[in-house]
N, C-alpha and C positions, 0 to 999 in steps of 0.2 A: 749437812746430812739430814735427810728426811726421816720422819717418824712413821712407822706402820703399827697399827694396833691389831693385836690378835684378839678377836672378840669372844673370849672365853676366860673363865677363871680355872678351868681344868688344867692342872699342871702337865699332865701327860699329853694332852692335845697341843698345848703350847710348845712342848718339847719337840713334837713331831713336825709342826709347822716350821719351827726354827731349824730343825735338822735338814729338811728338804729345801729350805730357802736360805741356807747358812751363808751362801756366797754373796747375798745382796748387801750392799753397803747402806744399811739403815739402822736407825735406833728402834729397837723393839719395845713396845709397851703391851701390857695385857689389860684385860678388863678390870682386874683387881687393882692394877696400878692407878687407873684413871677414875673409874667410877665403881668402887666396890659395892656389890649387892645389886647392881643394875641388871635387870632381867627382861628378856623379850619373850612374850607369850607365843609359843610355837603352834599356831593355829592352821597352818597350811596343810594340804593333803599330800604334798610331795616333798622329798628331800630338797629338791631345787628351790621350791617355794619357801621352805623354812630357812635355808641358808641365805637366800637373797633378803628375806625379811629381817633376819638378825643382823646381817652386815649393813643393810641400809639404815635400820633404826639406830644401831650403835654409832655408825659414822655420823649420822645427823645429830645425835645427842652429844657426842664427844668432839665433833668438828675435826676428826682424824680419819684418814683413809683406813679402812678396816677389812681384815680377812676374817671371815667367819664360816663355820662349817656345820653341816648336818649330815647324818648318815645313820645307817642301821642295818640290822640283819634281816634278810629275807630267806625263808625256807620254802622252796617251791611246793614241797609235799604238804605243807600246812597253809597253802593258799597265800603264801607270801608273808605269813606271820613272822615276827611282830611288825615289820615294816617301819613306818614313820613313828610308831609308838614304841620303839625299842627301849626307851627309858620308862615308859608308862605301861608296864605289863601287868600291874596288879589289878585285881578285880574292880577296885574303886577308881581306877584310872590315874591314881596319883603316881608320882615319880618313885621308882624303886631304887634301893641301894644296890651296889654291886653284888652283894651276897644274895639278896632277894632275886635279882635277875638270874643269877647262875642256877638257883634252885628251881625257879619257875621254868627256865629253859630246859633244864635237865629232865623234868617231868614230861615236857612236850616231846623232846627228842626220843625218850624211851618208848613212846607210842608208835614210832616209825620203824618200818622194816629197814634192814641194813642198806638196801639199794636206794631207799628214799632219804637217807641221812646225808643230804648234800645241802650246801648253803651258798648264798651270794651275799656279800657284804658291800653295800653301796656307800660311797663317800662323795659328798658334794661340798666344794668350797666356793665361796663367793667373795668377790673383791668389790667394795663399794666406796665411793667418794662422798664427802659431805653434801655435794650438790645433787645426790640421788642416782648418779650413774652407777650401774652395777653389772657385773659379769660373773657368770657361774661356770664351773667345770665339774665333770663327773668321772669317778674312777670306780672300778669294781674288782673284787677279789672273790674267787670261787674255790671251793674245796669240799672236804667231807667233815661231818660232825661226829665227834666221839661220844661214847657214853661215859668214859672216864675223863674227868677234867684234869687239866694241867695243875700241878701242885703250886705254882707261883704265878699268879695273875696280877699284872700291874693295875693299880687303882685307876679307875676310869675306863677300863677296857674289859668288862666282864665276859663278853661273848667270846673273846679270844681263848677262854678256857677250853672251848670245844673245837677249835679249828685244827684240823689235820690236813696237812698239805701232801697229797700223794706223790707229787713230783719230787719231793725231798724226803719222803718217808719219815716225817717227823712233825711235831706240833709247830704251828706258826711261831709260837713263843720261843721255840728252841732254834729257830733260824738265826744265822749270824746277821749282823746289820747289812752286810753286802747281799746276802740271800734275800732278806726282807725287801731290800730296795728294788730287786728285780721283779717283784710281784705286788708291791704295796699299792693298795687302792688310794691311800692318801697321797703317795708320791705321784701316781698317775694323774690325779685331779689337780694337784699343785703344779705339775709340769705343764699342764694345759693352760693353767691360769697365769703362769709365769710371764708370757709375752705382754699381757695386759698390765701386770704389775711393773714390769721393766719400762714399759712405755710411759707410765705415770712418773716413775723415778727419773726418767730422762727428760721429762717436760720441764719447762721453765717454772 
């Protein structure tokens, strides 16, 4: 059985990758299992660039095939804010906590008219081998932004506090797992990446 490394220590993100790739016959490892505290500086200007950089550097460092992701919220009416800086929205550019992100985003959303409260959430996953080979895939989720946040937001996903899905007439967080799977940006990206991962697993 081959080992795949999920290049994050974020337990919520680990769970999503394992959920949508649960049928793969692999041994899963996380960044915390292999190299606790290892960090990759996200210096690229696109989600694709950061996802590829993280997957490549982690795979090279750990000598394990790695799935790593990057993604973030884009609000068209705010010029695509916060974009690739979805975790670094504080004035000093440092990484914000979930609670800080929710409060900062709330203040921004409040400045928008109701018709402008739409969002696009981009998710990019990359699969890299220790030899430097890397492939990336992208998924997107679109919906409306609420002024009232959801009462129960999972750690690691602060922006989901605001996601309202008109097609279901409820918050994204209130969708069943089956409903989420039909629109999940993470699932869309991982589904596109699946053939590359499967080809690796089937190789000698």
